[in-house]
OpenMM code with the backbone's topology and positions (N, CA, C; nanometers):
from openmm import Vec3, app, unit

residues = "MET HIS ALA VAL ILE LEU GLY LEU CYS MET VAL ALA ALA GLY VAL PHE ALA ALA MET PHE ARG ALA VAL VAL SER TYR ARG ARG THR ALA LYS PRO ARG TYR SER HIS ARG SER VAL ALA MET GLU LEU ILE TRP ALA ALA ILE PRO CYS LEU MET LEU ILE ALA CYS ALA ALA PRO ALA VAL LYS LEU ILE ILE ALA LEU PRO ASP LYS GLN ALA GLU PRO PRO ARG THR ALA GLN".split()
positions = [
    Vec3(18.0706, 21.5058, 0.2870),
    Vec3(18.0533, 21.6416, 0.2411),
    Vec3(17.9043, 21.6794, 0.2433),
    Vec3(17.8175, 21.5810, 0.2150),
    Vec3(17.6747, 21.6095, 0.2172),
    Vec3(17.6288, 21.6464, 0.3579),
    Vec3(17.6866, 21.5834, 0.4580),
    Vec3(17.6490, 21.6137, 0.5958),
    Vec3(17.6885, 21.7564, 0.6328),
    Vec3(17.8030, 21.8018, 0.5848),
    Vec3(17.8487, 21.9390, 0.6126),
    Vec3(17.7518, 22.0391, 0.5500),
    Vec3(17.7166, 22.0161, 0.4234),
    Vec3(17.6262, 22.1076, 0.3551),
    Vec3(17.4881, 22.1056, 0.4215),
    Vec3(17.4408, 21.9878, 0.4620),
    Vec3(17.3132, 21.9788, 0.5321),
    Vec3(17.3174, 22.0584, 0.6623),
    Vec3(17.4267, 22.0454, 0.7362),
    Vec3(17.4421, 22.1215, 0.8608),
    Vec3(17.4404, 22.2714, 0.8362),
    Vec3(17.5076, 22.3155, 0.7292),
    Vec3(17.5080, 22.4578, 0.6977),
    Vec3(17.3696, 22.5067, 0.6571),
    Vec3(17.2967, 22.4235, 0.5859),
    Vec3(17.1592, 22.4604, 0.5492),
    Vec3(17.0720, 22.4715, 0.6735),
    Vec3(17.0940, 22.3842, 0.7696),
    Vec3(17.0170, 22.3904, 0.8941),
    Vec3(17.0495, 22.5193, 0.9709),
    Vec3(17.1765, 22.5562, 0.9740),
    Vec3(17.2157, 22.6813, 1.0403),
    Vec3(17.1516, 22.8000, 0.9694),
    Vec3(17.1547, 22.7993, 0.8359),
    Vec3(17.0942, 22.9083, 0.7594),
    Vec3(16.9440, 22.9149, 0.7861),
    Vec3(16.8778, 22.7997, 0.7954),
    Vec3(16.7344, 22.7980, 0.8253),
    Vec3(16.7083, 22.8562, 0.9643),
    Vec3(16.7952, 22.8264, 1.0584),
    Vec3(16.7820, 22.8833, 1.1925),
    Vec3(16.7986, 23.0350, 1.1932),
    Vec3(16.8946, 23.0834, 1.1140),
    Vec3(16.9159, 23.2285, 1.1050),
    Vec3(16.7935, 23.2954, 1.0437),
    Vec3(16.7386, 23.2361, 0.9366),
    Vec3(16.6196, 23.2938, 0.8751),
    Vec3(16.5002, 23.2880, 0.9697),
    Vec3(16.4881, 23.1821, 1.0475),
    Vec3(16.3777, 23.1724, 1.1436),
    Vec3(16.3900, 23.2809, 1.2508),
    Vec3(16.5122, 23.3042, 1.2990),
    Vec3(16.5327, 23.4086, 1.3995),
    Vec3(16.5033, 23.5470, 1.3407),
    Vec3(16.5431, 23.5675, 1.2171),
    Vec3(16.5175, 23.6957, 1.1520),
    Vec3(16.3665, 23.7162, 1.1322),
    Vec3(16.2977, 23.6112, 1.0877),
    Vec3(16.1531, 23.6204, 1.0676),
    Vec3(16.0816, 23.6476, 1.1993),
    Vec3(16.1250, 23.5800, 1.3058),
    Vec3(16.0643, 23.6011, 1.4374),
    Vec3(16.0840, 23.7454, 1.4838),
    Vec3(16.2043, 23.8000, 1.4624),
    Vec3(16.2316, 23.9377, 1.5030),
    Vec3(16.1461, 24.0364, 1.4238),
    Vec3(16.1317, 24.0114, 1.2943),
    Vec3(16.0501, 24.1013, 1.2121),
    Vec3(15.9053, 24.0983, 1.2579),
    Vec3(15.8527, 23.9789, 1.2814),
    Vec3(15.7128, 23.9666, 1.3237),
    Vec3(15.6939, 24.0252, 1.4635),
    Vec3(15.7870, 24.0044, 1.5527),
    Vec3(15.7729, 24.0524, 1.6906),
    Vec3(15.7776, 24.2037, 1.6998),
    Vec3(15.8687, 24.2671, 1.6268),
    Vec3(15.8909, 24.4101, 1.6439),
    Vec3(15.8109, 24.4961, 1.5470),
    Vec3(15.7374, 24.4387, 1.4551),
    Vec3(15.6578, 24.5221, 1.3648),
    Vec3(15.5303, 24.5705, 1.4313),
    Vec3(15.4898, 24.5058, 1.5376),
    Vec3(15.3653, 24.5415, 1.6056),
    Vec3(15.3821, 24.6540, 1.7072),
    Vec3(15.5024, 24.6875, 1.7424),
    Vec3(15.5234, 24.7908, 1.8439),
    Vec3(15.4954, 24.9276, 1.7830),
    Vec3(15.4194, 25.0076, 1.8544),
    Vec3(15.3853, 25.1409, 1.8061),
    Vec3(15.5016, 25.2373, 1.8244),
    Vec3(15.5765, 25.2171, 1.9294),
    Vec3(15.6870, 25.3057, 1.9602),
    Vec3(15.8178, 25.2311, 1.9317),
    Vec3(15.9088, 25.2903, 1.8523),
    Vec3(16.0337, 25.2193, 1.8241),
    Vec3(16.1179, 25.2015, 1.9501),
    Vec3(16.1776, 25.0843, 1.9613),
    Vec3(16.2631, 25.0563, 2.0763),
    Vec3(16.3994, 25.1186, 2.0553),
    Vec3(16.4503, 25.1787, 2.1595),
    Vec3(16.5859, 25.2302, 2.1541),
    Vec3(16.6783, 25.1195, 2.2009),
    Vec3(16.7743, 25.0880, 2.1214),
    Vec3(16.8705, 24.9860, 2.1626),
    Vec3(17.0104, 25.0326, 2.1253),
    Vec3(17.1019, 24.9978, 2.2087),
    Vec3(17.2414, 25.0325, 2.1830),
    Vec3(17.2962, 24.9393, 2.0771),
    Vec3(17.3823, 24.9917, 1.9963),
    Vec3(17.4449, 24.9068, 1.8953),
    Vec3(17.5561, 24.8279, 1.9622),
    Vec3(17.5517, 24.6994, 1.9404),
    Vec3(17.6493, 24.6106, 1.9998),
    Vec3(17.7511, 24.5701, 1.8932),
    Vec3(17.8754, 24.6072, 1.9157),
    Vec3(17.9806, 24.5734, 1.8213),
    Vec3(17.9997, 24.4220, 1.8169),
    Vec3(17.9904, 24.3568, 1.9299),
    Vec3(18.0069, 24.2112, 1.9338),
    Vec3(17.8976, 24.1428, 1.8523),
    Vec3(17.7744, 24.1894, 1.8654),
    Vec3(17.6649, 24.1293, 1.7893),
    Vec3(17.6822, 24.1535, 1.6405),
    Vec3(17.7271, 24.2712, 1.6021),
    Vec3(17.7511, 24.3007, 1.4606),
    Vec3(17.8612, 24.2111, 1.4043),
    Vec3(17.9658, 24.1883, 1.4812),
    Vec3(18.0752, 24.1023, 1.4349),
    Vec3(18.0286, 23.9579, 1.4214),
    Vec3(17.9515, 23.9114, 1.5183),
    Vec3(17.8996, 23.7749, 1.5101),
    Vec3(17.8057, 23.7615, 1.3906),
    Vec3(17.7201, 23.8619, 1.3688),
    Vec3(17.6247, 23.8590, 1.2585),
    Vec3(17.6972, 23.8567, 1.1234),
    Vec3(17.8124, 23.9208, 1.1150),
    Vec3(17.8903, 23.9205, 0.9910),
    Vec3(17.9777, 23.7957, 0.9798),
    Vec3(18.0210, 23.7414, 1.0920),
    Vec3(18.1127, 23.6276, 1.0888),
    Vec3(18.0427, 23.4964, 1.0533),
    Vec3(17.9178, 23.4809, 1.0897),
    Vec3(17.8464, 23.3552, 1.0626),
    Vec3(17.8403, 23.3245, 0.9139),
    Vec3(17.7995, 23.4180, 0.8265),
    Vec3(17.8000, 23.3852, 0.6832),
    Vec3(17.9404, 23.3595, 0.6285),
    Vec3(18.0399, 23.4314, 0.6794),
    Vec3(18.1777, 23.4083, 0.6344),
    Vec3(18.2234, 23.2672, 0.6712),
    Vec3(18.1944, 23.2241, 0.7917),
    Vec3(18.2323, 23.0897, 0.8329),
    Vec3(18.1571, 22.9832, 0.7530),
    Vec3(18.0306, 23.0112, 0.7207),
    Vec3(17.9544, 22.9164, 0.6389),
    Vec3(18.0149, 22.9053, 0.4994),
    Vec3(18.0574, 23.0166, 0.4429),
    Vec3(18.1197, 23.0150, 0.3108),
    Vec3(18.2506, 22.9376, 0.3131),
    Vec3(18.3304, 22.9585, 0.4149),
    Vec3(18.4569, 22.8859, 0.4275),
    Vec3(18.4310, 22.7368, 0.4465),
    Vec3(18.3295, 22.7035, 0.5261),
    Vec3(18.2977, 22.5624, 0.5490),
    Vec3(18.2508, 22.4941, 0.4212),
    Vec3(18.1854, 22.5669, 0.3326),
    Vec3(18.1440, 22.5089, 0.2041),
    Vec3(18.2611, 22.5022, 0.1068),
    Vec3(18.3460, 22.6023, 0.1080),
    Vec3(18.4533, 22.6104, 0.0095),
    Vec3(18.5681, 22.5148, 0.0400),
    Vec3(18.5964, 22.4898, 0.1660),
    Vec3(18.7115, 22.4068, 0.2016),
    Vec3(18.7026, 22.2656, 0.1433),
    Vec3(18.5926, 22.1916, 0.1590),
    Vec3(18.5866, 22.0585, 0.0988),
    Vec3(18.5891, 22.0629, -0.0540),
    Vec3(18.5294, 22.1659, -0.1120),
    Vec3(18.5287, 22.1766, -0.2580),
    Vec3(18.6699, 22.2000, -0.3116),
    Vec3(18.7464, 22.2842, -0.2466),
    Vec3(18.8838, 22.3105, -0.2897),
    Vec3(18.9691, 22.1853, -0.2720),
    Vec3(18.9499, 22.1149, -0.1607),
    Vec3(19.0243, 21.9916, -0.1380),
    Vec3(18.9947, 21.8896, -0.2480),
    Vec3(18.8693, 21.8801, -0.2883),
    Vec3(18.8302, 21.7877, -0.3942),
    Vec3(18.8895, 21.8286, -0.5291),
    Vec3(18.8889, 21.9560, -0.5582),
    Vec3(18.9456, 22.0042, -0.6850),
    Vec3(19.0953, 21.9789, -0.6901),
    Vec3(19.1648, 21.9998, -0.5800),
    Vec3(19.3096, 21.9761, -0.5770),
    Vec3(19.3392, 21.8277, -0.5939),
    Vec3(19.2541, 21.7420, -0.5421),
    Vec3(19.2775, 21.5975, -0.5496),
    Vec3(19.2472, 21.5392, -0.6877),
    Vec3(19.1785, 21.6130, -0.7738),
    Vec3(19.1466, 21.5622, -0.9067),
    Vec3(19.2750, 21.5428, -0.9875),
    Vec3(19.2803, 21.4364, -1.0671),
    Vec3(19.4007, 21.4167, -1.1484),
    Vec3(19.4086, 21.5223, -1.2587),
    Vec3(19.5310, 21.5587, -1.2911),
    Vec3(19.5545, 21.6592, -1.3940),
    Vec3(19.5561, 21.5894, -1.5293),
    Vec3(19.4541, 21.6094, -1.6078),
    Vec3(19.4448, 21.5437, -1.7376),
    Vec3(19.4909, 21.6408, -1.8458),
    Vec3(19.5892, 21.5974, -1.9223),
    Vec3(19.6362, 21.6770, -2.0345),
    Vec3(19.5425, 21.6560, -2.1522),
    Vec3(19.5204, 21.7579, -2.2287),
    Vec3(19.4353, 21.7451, -2.3470),
    Vec3(19.5110, 21.6653, -2.4529),
    Vec3(19.4461, 21.5628, -2.5052),
    Vec3(19.5092, 21.4810, -2.6089),
    Vec3(19.4953, 21.5503, -2.7433),
    Vec3(19.5982, 21.5399, -2.8281),
    Vec3(19.5858, 21.6014, -2.9609),
    Vec3(19.4830, 21.5265, -3.0424),
    Vec3(19.4143, 21.5964, -3.1319),
    Vec3(19.3119, 21.5272, -3.2117),
    Vec3(19.3719, 21.4212, -3.3027),
    Vec3(19.3022, 21.3126, -3.3150),
    Vec3(19.3504, 21.2026, -3.4005),
    Vec3(19.3210, 21.2345, -3.5464),
    Vec3(19.4143, 21.1959, -3.6304),
    Vec3(19.3935, 21.2139, -3.7739),
    Vec3(19.3672, 21.0793, -3.8369),
    Vec3(19.2909, 21.0793, -3.9427),
    Vec3(19.2592, 20.9542, -4.0124),
    Vec3(19.3818, 20.9037, -4.0868),
    Vec3(19.4133, 20.7758, -4.0741),
    Vec3(19.5305, 20.7193, -4.1408),
    Vec3(19.4907, 20.6088, -4.2327),
] * unit.nanometer
topology = app.Topology()
chain = topology.addChain("A")
for resn in residues:
    res = topology.addResidue(resn, chain)
    for name in ("N", "CA", "C"):
        topology.addAtom(name, app.Element.getBySymbol(name[0]), res)
């Protein structure tokens, strides 16, 4: 499970690096670039965090389901 979380952190670091690079690259342009909106890119940009969340939640849910069900014991009285 630690390897999965490490991999997701690496992906997140890559996304932040790409975002930082884009911000630094395009802030220097005097004239704004015209670009078409890409539906595929928007879907991919939204799907990556969703997949990361599912990848983190799946092992956690599996672990919670595998935990034994412990009933609360009644309090002991002094005898």
